N, C-alpha and C positions, 0 to 999 in steps of 0.2 A: 291652286289654279293661278294662272298668270293674269295680272290685271292689264288693262289697256295702256296703263301709264308707263310700264317698263318691265324690267326683268326682276325675278326674285334673285337674291344674292346668296351665293355660296362659293366655296372654293374646295374642290376635291372631286373624287370620282362618284360619290354617292349623292342622292338627292333626286328630286323629280325631273323628268324631262318634259319638254313642251313640244307639242306636235304641230306641224305646219298644215293648217287647213281650217276651214270654218267649223268642222265638227271634231271634237276631241273625245277620245275614248281612253279613260285612265288605265285600262287594262291592256288593250291590244294596240300596238303601234305598228302600222304598216311600214315596211322597209323603205318606201319612197317618201315618207314624211320627214319633216325636219323639226328640230326643237331648239330652244334657246334658253340658256341659263347664264345668269351673271354670278360669278363665283366670288366668295369671300373666304378668308382664311379659316382653315379647320382648327380644331383645338390644339393640334400638334405643331402649328406654325407660329413663328414669331412675326408679328405684323411689322412691316417695315415703315419695315422690311417685310506689259509685262516684259535690248542692247541699245545703245543709241544707234539704231540702224538708220540708214538714210531713209527718209520718209519713204514714200514709194520708192525711193532709192536714195534718199538724201543722205543716209548714213550707211556705213558699211558694216552691218552686223551679220553674223552668219549662222549662229546656232538655231535661229528661229526657223519656223516652217517657211520654206520658200516654194510657193505654188506657181505653176505655170501662169504667167500674166496674160490670161485669156479673158476677154470681156465676157462677163457673166450673162449678158443678154443673148449671146450668140446661140443660134438655134442648134438643136441636136441634129446630127447627121450620122451616117454610117461610119464615118471616119473619126468622128470626134466624141460621140456619145452612144451608149447603148440604146436599144429601142425603148426600154422602159423609162418613162418620164421621172423627173425628180420626186423625192419624197413618196415614192411608191405608187404613184398613179399609173394604172395599167393601160390607159387609153392611148392610142397612137397620136402623134402630133406632127405637124408638117414643119419642115425647116423653113426658116425665113432668110437664111444667108448661106452662102457656100461654106462648106466645111473648111476651106482653105484659110478662112479668117482666123481659125483657131491656131494656126501655125505661123502667124505673122511674127516676124522678128522685130523687136523694138529697136529703134535707131537712136544713136547718140545725138544729142544736140550738136548742131554744126559748129558751135563755138568751142566744143571740147577738143582738146588737142591730145593726140595719142603719143606725143613725144615728150610730154612733160615728165619731170623727175618724180620718183616715188614719194608718197606721203604716208606717214604712219600714225599721226596723232590727230586725225580729223575724221568726223563722220563723213566728210566730203571727200569721197574717193570714187574715181571712175575705174572700173575694172573692165577693160574691153580688149585685153589680149587673149589669144587662145590659151587655154589652160588644159592641163592633163592631170589625171588623178589615178593612182594605182588602187585598185579595189579587187581583192580576191583573185589576184593574178591577171586581171584584165586592165588595160588602160583605156579610159574614156576621155575623149577630148571634146571640148565645147568652147563657145565664145561667151564672154561676159559682156553684157551690154548695159546701157544706162537708160532705163525708162524715166527716171525722175530724180535728178540731183537737186532736191528742193532746198537743202540747207548748204548750198555751195558744195554739194557732194553728190555722189551717186552710188547706188547699190547695184551689186551684180544681179543681172538677170540672165537667164539662160537662152541660148539659141535652141531652136527646136528642129528636128528633122523627122520626116515621116518614115514610118516603117522601122523605127528604132524601139527597142523594148522600153516600156514605161517604168520608171523607177518607183520604188515605194516612197511615200512621203511620211516621215515620222514627225510627230508633234515636237516642235522646238528642236529639231535636230538637223544636222547636216544631211543633205540628200545623198543617198547612195543608190546607184542604179542596180536594178535587180531584174529577175526574169519577168517576162510580160504576163499580165493576167490573161486568162483564157479568152476573154471576149474584148480585150482592149488593146489589141496589137497595133492599132493605128492611132492611138492617142498621141498627143504632142509629148515630146520628150525633153525634159530639162537636161541641161548638161551637167557636168560634175559640179561639186560644191565650189562655191565662189571663194571659200576660205583659202584655197590654194592659189588664187589668182594674184597677179602682180598689181599692186595698187598704183594708181596714177593720181596726179594732182587735179584739183578742180581748175576751172577756167579762170580763176581769179589769180593770175600769175603775178599781178602787180602788188599783191598783198601778202605780207609775211604771215606765216603760220602763227597762230596764237600760242599754241603750246600750253604748258602747264602754268597756272598762276604762280607768281613769284613766291619764294619761301617766306615764311613768317620772319619779320625783322629785316628783310631786305629793303633796300631803298625803294624799289618799285612797289613793294607791298605797302610801305609806309606813305606812299604818295609824295616822296621827296621832291619829285620834279613833275608834277602833273602838267599836262600840256596847257598852255595858256588859251589855246583855242581848240576845243575838241573837234577838230576837222570832222543602205538597204540590207538592211539586214535580212538574211534568209530565215524565214520562220517555217519550221518543219510541218506543223499540223495545220490543216486547212479544212474548214467546214463550210457548207453552203451558208450564205448570209441569211439570217432569220427575217430580215426586213426587206420589203420590196424596194424601198428607196435605195438600198445599198447596191442594187443592180445597176445604178447609174454609172458606177465605176467598174462594172463587171463584178464577178464573184470576188471573194476575198483574195487579194493578191498573195502570192507566195511570200512568206515572211522570214524569212531566214533570221633751319635758321635758328637761331637762338632768339629768345624773346625776353624782354625786360619785365613783363608782368606775368604773374602766375596764371595758369589755365583757369578758365571760368570767370575771368574778370571782364568787365565791360571795357570797350575801347573808349578812352577818355574823350576823344574828340567828338563822340556821338552825343554828348549832352549839351543842350537839350535837343538840338537838331543838327543840321548840317551847315548852318549859317556861320560865316566868319571864319572858315577854315583857311589857314594860310596856304597860299598856292592855288586856291580855287578862285577863279575870277568871279566878280559879282555878276550875276546873270542879268541879262536884259529881260524885260517883261516877256513872259511866255505867251504867245498868241496861238490859239488853236489854228489848225490848218484851214485854209480857205474852203468854205463849204463847196462840195463837189456837186451838190444837187440844187438846182435852181428852181425847182417846181414844187408846188405844194403836194402833200401826199394824196394819192388817188384812192378814193373809197372803193373797196372791193365790192362788186355787185354780185350777189348770190344768184347763180344761174337757176333757171326755172326747174331744172331737173335735179338740183341738189348740190352739195358742196364738192362732189367729185368732179364736177365740170370744171376742170382746172385750166387747161391751156388757154382758152380765149380770154379768161379773166386775168391771166398773168401776162398777156402780151405787152402791156405797158407798165409792168411792175418796176418800180425803182426802189432803191434802198434808202430813200430819204427818211423813211419812218424810223430808221435806226437811231437810237438815242445818241446824241452827240457826246455823251459821257464816255463812251467806249474809245473815242478818238481824242479825248482831252489830253493835251501834252503834259506829261509829268516829268520834272527834273528829279531823278532819283537821288542825286547828290544833295538835294536841298529838302525834299519832302521826306521827312522821317516817318511820319505816321501814315503808312500806306495800307495797313491792314484794315479790312472792313470790320464793322462792329460785330458781325456774325459770320455764318458760313458764306463762302464765296458762291454767288448764284451762277448758274450756267447761262451763257448768253442766249437770248431768244432769237431764233432765226427770223429774218425779215420777210415774213410771209403775210398775206392777207389774214386778217384776224379770224375769219371763218375757217381757214385752213390750219392756222397755227393752233387753234384750240383742239384740233383733231390730231395734232402731231404726237409722236411717241414721247413718253416721258424721258428726259435726259438721264434719269437714274437707271433706266433700262437700256437705252440706246442713244449714244451721242457721238458727235464727230469732233475732231480736233479743230476743224474750221466749219463754222455754221454758215459760211458763204463760200461756195465752191468756185474756184477760179475757172475761167472759160478754157484755158489751155494749160498744158504742162509747162510751157515756157513761163507763163505768169506765176504758176506755183513755184517753179524754180527760183524766180526772181524774189518771191516773198520770203524764201528761206525758212518756211514753216512746214512741219510734217503734216501730211494728210493721212488720216486714219480714223477708224471707228473703234469705240469701246462698248462692249456689251455686257449686260448682266441678265442673260436670257431667261433664267428660271427663278428670278427674284420673287420672294413672297410678296404678293399683291393683295391689297385690301379689296379691290374691285377688279374682277376679271370676267368679261363676258365669255360664256362657253356656248358654242353652237353645235347642235347635233343634227346632222344632215345626211341624207342618202348620197348626195353628191356635193363635192366641194368645188366652188367656181374658181377656175384658174385659167391663166392665159394658155392658149393652145400652142404657142410657140416657145416661150421662155419659161413657162410653168409658174409664173408669179401668181400668188394668191390675190384675189380681188381685195381691194383695200380703199381707204378714203381718198386716195390721190389718183385714182383712175378717172377717165373722162367718159361720161355717158353721152354718146352721140344722139341717141334717142332712147326710148324705153326698151328697145330690143337689142341695142348694140353698145358695147363699151370698148374703150381703147386702153390698152395696157400702158402703164406709166413707166415701164422699164424698156420694152422693146417696141412699143407703139403699134403693135398689131391690133386690128379691130376684131373683137370676139362677139359672138352671139350671147345674149342673156338667156340662160335656161328658163324654161317655163315655170318651174317651181320656185325660182328665185324672184319671180314677180310678186309673190305673196309675202306679206310681212305679218308674222303671227303676233308681233307686239301690238301693232295698231289694228290687226285683223283687217287690213286693207289690201287691195290688189292693184298692181300697176305702178308701184312706187319703189323700185329696186334700190334707189339711192338712199332710202330711209332704213334699209336693212342694217342690222348690227355690224355686219362685215364692212359697211361703208361708213359707219359712224364711230368706229373704234380702231385706233392704230395698233393696239395690242388686243389680240383676240385668241381664243383657243377653240379648236375644232375637235370633236370626238370623231375619230377617223372611221370610215367604213372599211369593209373587209379587204378591199383591194390595196389597202395600205399596209398589209402584212402578208408575209410568206409562210408564217407558222402561227399557231395560237400564241397570244401574248404570254411571255414567260411569267411565272410567279415571282414573288419577292423571295430571294434566297440570300441568307446571311451566314457567312462562315467567319468564325473568330479564331485567329491563330495567335497563341500566347507563348511568350518566352517564359520558361520556368527554370532557367538556370539559377545558380546560387546568387549571382548578381541581381537578377530580376526579383527573386524572392526577398532579398534584402531591402529593396526599395519600398516594398509594401504596396506596389501598384496593383497586384493581383486582387487584393481585397477590394480595392476601389472599383475595379472593372466588374468583378462578380456582383458586388452590391448594386452598382448602377444598372447592370443588366437585369437583376432581380426586380428592381423598382420599375424598369421600363419595359419589361417583357410584354405587357399588355398594350403598350403604346407603340411598338414597332410598326412602321407602315406596312400594310399588307392586307390579305384577306384570308379566306379559309384554306388557300393553297400555300401559304407562307411556309418556307422551310428554314431550318437552322441546323448548324453543326459546329463542332469544336475540334481544334487540333492544338496540342501543346508540344513544345520541343525544347530540348537542351542539346545533348550530343546524340540523342535519338528522337524519333518522331512518335508521338502518342496520339492515337485516334480514340474516339469514344463512340461505342455502340449505344444508340439511344432508341433502339427499335421498340415499338409498342409491344407490351406484354412482358418486358423485363421488369424484375423487381427493383433493380438498381442499375445505373450506368455501368458499362463494361469498358475498361481501358484495354486497348490493343496496341502493343508496342512493336514498332518496326526499327530494328537496329541497323539494318543495311541501308545506309544513307546514300550509297553509290548507285544502287538500282532501286529507286523508290517505287513502291506499289501500294495499292489500297487493299487492306486485309478483307474488309466486307463492304464493297462499294454501295450496296443497297441500303445499309442501315446507318451510314455515317451522316447523311443529310436527312432529317426527318421532318414530318409535318408538325409545326409548332403547336397547333391546336390539339392534335391527337397525343402528343408526347410532352405536354407542358410540365407535368409533374416530374418526369425523369430529368428534364432540363433544369428545373428548379433544384432537384437533388444534386445534380452535378455542380451547379453554381455555388451551392452552399458548402460542398465538400472540397472543391478544387483548391482554395487557398491553403487548406491544411495538408493536402496531399504531398506538397513539396517543401514543407517547412524545414525539414532536416537534410535537404539535398546538399551535396558538396560538389555537384557537377558544375564546372565552370565554363564549359564549352557551349558554343551556340551554332547550331546547324540551320541557319535561316534559309539558305538556298534550297536544300532538300525539302524543308517545310513548305516553301512556296511552290516547289514542283508538285508536291502532294496536293496542295490546295488547287492548283491548276487542273490536275487530273480529276479531282473531286467535283469541281465546279463546271468543267467544260460542257457536260451534257445540257445544262440549264442556263448558265450565265448567272450573274448576281454580283454581290459585293463581298470582298475579302477584307477583313479588318485585322491588320497585323500590329502586334504590340512587341517592340524590340527594345532591349536595354543595353546592348553592348555591340562591339564589332563582331560580325560573323567570323567564326574561327574554324569551322569544320565543313567539309564537303564542298560541293560546287558553290561558287559565289563567296568563298572565304576571302577575307580582306586583311591587309596589314595596315598598321597605323602610318599615315602619311604626314601627320602634322608635327611640326617642330615648334614646341611652345616658345622657344627663344626668338622665333620669327614673327610672333603675333603682332608686335608693335612695329614691325619693319616698315619703312617708307618705300621699300622696293615693291616690285610686282608680287602679288600673292600667287603662290603655286597651288596646284591640285584642286582647282575649281571644276575640273572636268572629271568624269567617271574613271575609276581605276580599271574597270572591266566592263564589257558590254553584256555580261550575263543578265543583269537585271533589266536592261533595256529590251533584250531579245525576249525575255520572259513576259515583259509587259506587252509586247506586240503580239505574242501568242495569246495572252489573256484578252487583248482587245478584239482579236479575231473570233473569240468565243463569247463575247459580250460579258467579260469579267473585268471588274475594276478593283484595284488594290489600294486601300487606304493605309497609310503608315503612321503609327503613333510611336515616336522615338522618345523614350524616357531614360535619360542617361546623365551621369556626371562626368563621363569620359568621352573621348573622341569616338564617333561612330561612323564617320565617312558618309555624311548625308549626301554629298555630291554624287556618290555612287548608288547608295540605297534609294535615294529619291527618284531615280529613273523608273523604278517599278510602279510608282504612282503617276509620275509625269506623263508617261506614254500610254497609260491605261485609263486616263481621265479620272484618276483618284485624287485624294486630298492628302496633305502632309501636315502632321501636328508634331510640334517639337517642345519638349519640356526639359531644358538643361538643368542639371543638378537636382533632378527629381528625387525626393525622398519623403515618404508620407509623414514622418515624424520630424525630421530635421528641417524640412522646407514646407511648412503647412500652407503657405500662400500658393505654391505650385500645386499642391494637392487640391486645394479649393478650385483653382482654375481648371485643373484636369477634370474634376467632377462636373463642373458646369459645362465644359466643352463636350464631355462625353454624353451628358444628358441631351444636349442639343443635337449632337451627332446621331444618337440612336433614334430620336423621335422626329427629326425634321423630315420634310417632304423629300421624296427621292423618285427619280425617273430611271427606268432601265432600258437597255438596248436602244440607245438614242443616237440620232444623227442630226447634225445641224448644217444647213446650207445658207450662205449669205449671197444675195443677189444685188446687183446695182444697175442703174440706168446705162443704156448703151453709151459707150465712150469712156466708161470708167472700168478699171480692173483691179482685182485684189492680188497681191503678190506675196504677202507674208502674214502668218498667223502667230499669235502669242497666247499661251495658256497651257492647260493640261489636256492633251487629246492625242489622237492619231489622225493624220491627214490622209484620207483615202483617195481623194482626187483634188483637182485644183481648187474647188470651193466647198468640199464636203468633209466635215469633221466627224470622226467616229468617236462617240462618247458612250462607252458601255454603261456608265452611270452618269447622271446629271443631278446636281444638288443646288439648293437656292443660294449658296454662298460662293459659287464659282463665277469668275469673271474671265472675259476673253478680250483680245484686241487684234485688229487687223490693220495692215498698212495698205495703202491704195495709191494708184497712179492714174493719170489722165491719159488714156490711150489715143483718144480722138478728140478734136476740138468740140467744145460744147456751145459753139457760137449761136446756134439756132434754138437753144433751149433756155427757158426762163427758170426751170427748176429741174432737179434730179432727185431720184428716190433710192432708198436702200431698204432691203427687206431681209430679215433673218427668220428662218423657219426651223423650229426645233420639233422633230418627230420623236416621240418617246412612248414607253409603256408605263402607265401609272402603277403605283403599288397595289391598286385594286384590279389590275389586269385590263385596263382600257388603253387602247391605242389612241394617242392624242397628238395634236399638232398645235404648238404655240407659235403665233406669227407676230412679229414686231415690224412696223413699217415707219420709216422716217422720210420726210420731204425737206429739202434744203434749196435755197435760191442759188442761181448761177450768176456770178458777177464778173465784170471785166476791168475793174480798177483796183489798184493796190490798197487804197484806203478802205474799200469795202471788204477786202480780204482780211485786213488787220482788224477792222471793226468787229468782224465775226469770229475772231480767234478765241477759243476756249482754253484759257491758260492752264486749268487743271487737267483737262483731257490731253493737252500737249505734253504736260509734265508726266502724266501717267504712261503715255505711249513711249516717250523718250526713256523712261525708267526701264521698261521692258526691253527696249533696244539696247540700252547700256548693259543689262545683264548678259545678253547674248554676246555683246562685244567683249565683255570681261572674260568670257569662257573661250571664245574663238580667237581672240587677239590677246589682250592683256588688260589688267585693271587700269593701268595708266592711260592706255588708249581710250578706254571708256570714259574716264574722268576728263581727258582732254576734249573728247567729242561732246560731252555735255556742256562744258564751258563754251566751246565753239558754237554750239547751238544757240545759246543766249546772245553771243556776240554777233553772229551772222544775222539773226532776226532784227537786232537793233540797228545794225548797219543798213539793212534793207529798208527799215522804217525811216531811218534818217535820210537816205538818199532818194527814196521813191515816194514817200508820203509827205514828209515835212516840206512846207513851202517856204518857211523862213528858218534859215540855219542859225542856231543859237548855241552858246556855250553850255556845257553841262552834259550829263548822261540822260538823254531824252528817250522816253518810251510812251506809247499810247496807254491810256488808263487801263485798257483791257489786258495789257501785258505788263503792268507795273510790278506784279508779283513774280514774273518769270525769273529774273536773276536771283531773287530770294529762294524760290523753289529749287533752282539749280544748285545753289550753295547748300541748301538743305539735303539734296541728294548726295552731294560730295561728302557731307558729314554723316550721311546715313550709314548704318552698320554694314550694309552691303558693299559700299564703295569707299569707306574712309580708309586712310592710311596713317601710319604714325601713332595710332591709338591701339592698345592691346585689344585684339578681337579674335575670339576663337574661330577656327575655320568652320565648324558646324554652325555657329551663330551667323556667320557671314553668308553661308550658303542658304540657310533657312530664310534670311532676310531677302535674298535674291529670289527664292521660290515665292515668297509672299508678294514681291513686286510684280511678278508675272501672273499671279493667280487671283489676287484679291480684286474685287470690284472697285471702281474708282472712288466711290464715296468712303470706303474704309481705307483705301490706299493713301489718300491725302492726309489723313490723321497720322499715319505712320511716317510719312515724309515730313510734314510740317505740323507738329502737335499744336494743340490749342492751350492757351494759358489764361486763367481767370483768377481774380481776387475774390475770396469767399468770406473774409471776416467782416465785410461791410455790405452784405446782401440786403437789398430792399425789395419791396413789391412794385417799385416803379418800373413800368414797361414790361411787367411779367406776363406770362401766358396763363390762360385758364383752361386746363384740360381735365375733363371729367371731374369738375368741381375741385380740382387741385391747382393751387397757385404755383407756377414754376418761375422763379426769378430768372432774369436774363442779364447777367453781368457782361460787360464789354470784354472783347478779346484783347489781350495784351501782347506786345512784342516779346519774342523769345530772347530776352537779354536780362542779365542780372541787375541792370540798372532799373528795371521795372519791379524788382523785389525790394522789400525793406523788412527789417527785423521786427516791425510792429504788426505785420500782417500775416495772413495765411493764403496760400496760392495753390490752385489746382491745375495740374498739367495733365491733359488727356492725350495719350499717345496712340489711342485706338485699342490696343490689347491690354494696356495697363494705365492706371491713373496714379499720379503722385500728388499728395497733399502736403506741401512743404509748409511747416509752421515756424515762423520767426522766433528767435530767442526772446524777444520782448513783445510777443504777440498779446493782443488785447485779452486781459483776464476774463472778460465776459465771454469771448469766443471759446476760450479753453474750458470754461465751466459749462456753458450752455450748449456747446456743440460736441466737444471732445470728452466732457465728463470728468475732467481732471482739475485739481485745485490750482496748479501752477505748472510752468513749463518743465520744472525738474521732475515732476511725477508722470510726465508723458512717456509711455512705454516705447522702447526702441523698435519693436516689431509689431506695431499695431496695424491691423489690416481691415478694420471696419469701424463705422461710426456707431456709437451707442444710440438707441432709440429713446431720446429724451423728450419729455413733454414740455418743450420750450419752442417759442416761435422761431428762434435762430436755428435750432436743430431741425425743425420741420422744413424750413426753407432750404437748408443745405442738403438734407437728404433727398428732398424733392428734386433739386437741380441735378444731383449726381444720378439719381434713378432715371430721370428724363434723358440724360446723356447715354446711359447704358441701354435704354430701350430702343435707341436709334440704330443698334447693330445686333446681329444675330448671335454673336459670341459674347462672353461675359468678361469684361475688363476688371482685373483686380485693382483694389484700392490700397495703396501703401501710404501710411502716415509717416512723413519724413521729418526728422529733426537734424540739427547740425552734426550730431554725433552718429547719425545713422549711416550704415554702410551703403544704403541706397542713395545717399546724397549725390554720389558721383554719377549715378545713372540719371538723376534728375538734372544735374548740371550739364551733362553731355548733350541734352536736348536744347540747350540755350544756343540756338543756331547762329544768332547774330553776334555772338561774342567770339573773341579769339581763343583758340586752344593752343596746346603745345605744337600742334602740327597743322593747323588750318587757319586761314585768314578769318578776320571778322567780316561782317556783312559790308561795312563801309570800305574796308581794305579790298574786298572782292569787287565792289563797285568801281573803285579806282582802277583796278586791273582791267575790268571790262571797258571802262571809259578810255583807257590808254589804247586798247586794241581798236575800239570803234573809231577813235579819232585819228588813226593812222592814215 
């Protein structure tokens, strides 16, 4: 039973429900009652636990999803939205604005000139000339416009014309016009892809383009003369949508230099700091800018009706409570030690304390700017991107779950009631997105937690920014689908040689009882080489039957009803198959791979139900539809020129993914290969079906045991983690703001609706935003992400995240609220798209220019006293370092040998990983471990966790007498110096001396010593903070992995890249022009 004090905690579909009313019957629950549950992780969860595009138009990337820039608050109407409300609500709702607003064209700032010459190496591009694009024999013409050139640049936005067919929006893809959906003929129509538009320069005509940083060893790089005063594809098959929410967009649309020092050495002028460097003037004392706020902080008065009474209490809100540390002036050329001792905290929005404590966790939902500019012009002037980063299905330790016969939402914009609405009285509430006044339903007046009546502001929906609803029947058009899992396995000679089949089958045997699902769970298997092998697992058979289809040109299902079987009823047959499968192909000499036909067969098999397809592939597809040829030239891996073949070689896999998305099927790809597999092409099948991509280069179960261990750990997590089926996600924002670009793995069904056949706890998303209308009359704005999904237990659920941020009108406030990590994460996604649609060099230039532009804006608009040096606010002091780290990241580096598949996989991770994991990949953490102590340690579950300080990524921080741990997110390197402390060698590594340390050591021995306990506790603590399992490599000087360790020394010069100090000199040179 529920106590008066709170909720019982659980996380999952099972557990007791609590009924809304003074009398509770544990057996009978009347449909009109409501219940509340606070969820905790289930046993299968890990507790916690994507181009440089123009911000809302600041950069010009184009492979991303570009949705019609329509304000999300605008009310539905006959011409803009179907009758059925968002997320499946069937009740009618009244429009609050004319439909014509949805077709408003965004205008260029008046300062932009249309006659300026073309620019190719900046995010800052205005595309506003008419453009045309040939597509399937038809020419479509549109206008590119500029909603938001925030980094001195602009992104193409489309003009819309009524009565034109609505094109399909594909996740992270160029937009292609297609036939109109049956019920959406009057929706706004984006024009053709901006990728073909003619770029124009920004309005900064007096400033020379920055271009690429100077080559290593050049006078500019060496700082020889630093300035003395730094002045539609058509998809054939269509089924009715299974979710009511999908009707919002109508039914499924038809888818048719030379250097003198060796690489890896520290730049000598960096020791010990930046003082006394020839050519750099002695700085004047650095004064913080004059305070802009002259009044003491005002105490937020809690309204009598609760914390949701927002507007009156914020009428006099100022940002003076913002800590001055964020705006402290930092001279990057002088202050060497800019890294914080631990993880970089997200900035706290300057809201009243009572509201801030209700705000959404930044690990789930965060903004690049925690203070939103009042106008687009102000955002453009700041040269910072505006966007949101989401981790919507993150494993949470506490999750309130509400079961109700009716879910309270705004009658106009369909926003879910949340902590930031305003209660005008006990019977009326005002929406915080569109400001419509709504009635409070009668049953919402009762709070079953306190068992009191008449206090709606104390309900869990008003007390939690993240909440989950168990949806009533009107949120579904068909019964929730069961959990369905199909495993598609490569059994060619190459695949069998790697030994991966044994690992997969053994992992499945061990996890069979832990697969998420219920009594309806189904499972099936397909294997393939040059033919397709199906397995009849029908109940009553004594053993599994293999059915072979050799005609891969016209694929068919031999026995459609017995290939996907109920797991509970046929578990023994499944076990028999998994035990015998590795031996069935041990002597095969078949070298071909018919991946395309195998995926076609999977689609046919899964279409009636939807579900998850797990594909394991070890080579380039060579037979049938989707066959590929090698496009990689190994001699060009280290080329400093632009990298070719980052885009798909064929659209077969993308078209198939869109077919799958329409039938609620997601495809996850496991690529285990020692040779080129064209991940740029194969990855499309996962990217557009909301799947996941796993990559294990040089995989071999015996020759590469470290990869095998990583594969085993990843597979166990993959098989047992939480999963949501037939999901859709909509992001809403306050009137005046609009979303125009999405990043991640998905299919965009309408301007703000993402189709996610599967959703998993490890998936991240990003969106770019613009300010369509001035926010002058607003003190705060809100953002809400709603994820509607079917749980593995067959429940329809809605997870809602709401975030509230202040609106500001000064440049200093904008900079004070900048989230440097979120900005870096969004720019990384934009850079990936820029690399594919333009070129790698364009993306690299655009990233560099992003740092330069923001520092120029800070210098000219915020600093009150001009001083020499490279000045940045404390909140952005890491920005140039993070940009340099991206330039040296595997996805974007040049001049260093990088396999094409490795580069493409790194790009996939940048667009797909949640921010907290992404930053470790961009800027690894370095710690010294041979001198760990208990000073400042954490105590977690009676275990002492040492907390060593974070070191700069430079070899000058290493010495031969120590041991240093580098955490890159997916891998950890423990580098042991040649003269390492003998005590550490014996007490932690279990060896007598350095000479006896094995070359391929991958784990620490469990020794009964204090040093061993401390070291293992710290590494385990780091591992537990992420859902995947990072491998540990013990590295010594002779180890082949030393090169990988040294490549992550971002602050040092390499053969092809500047050191951090040289990069700062380049940035300063451009800022001072």
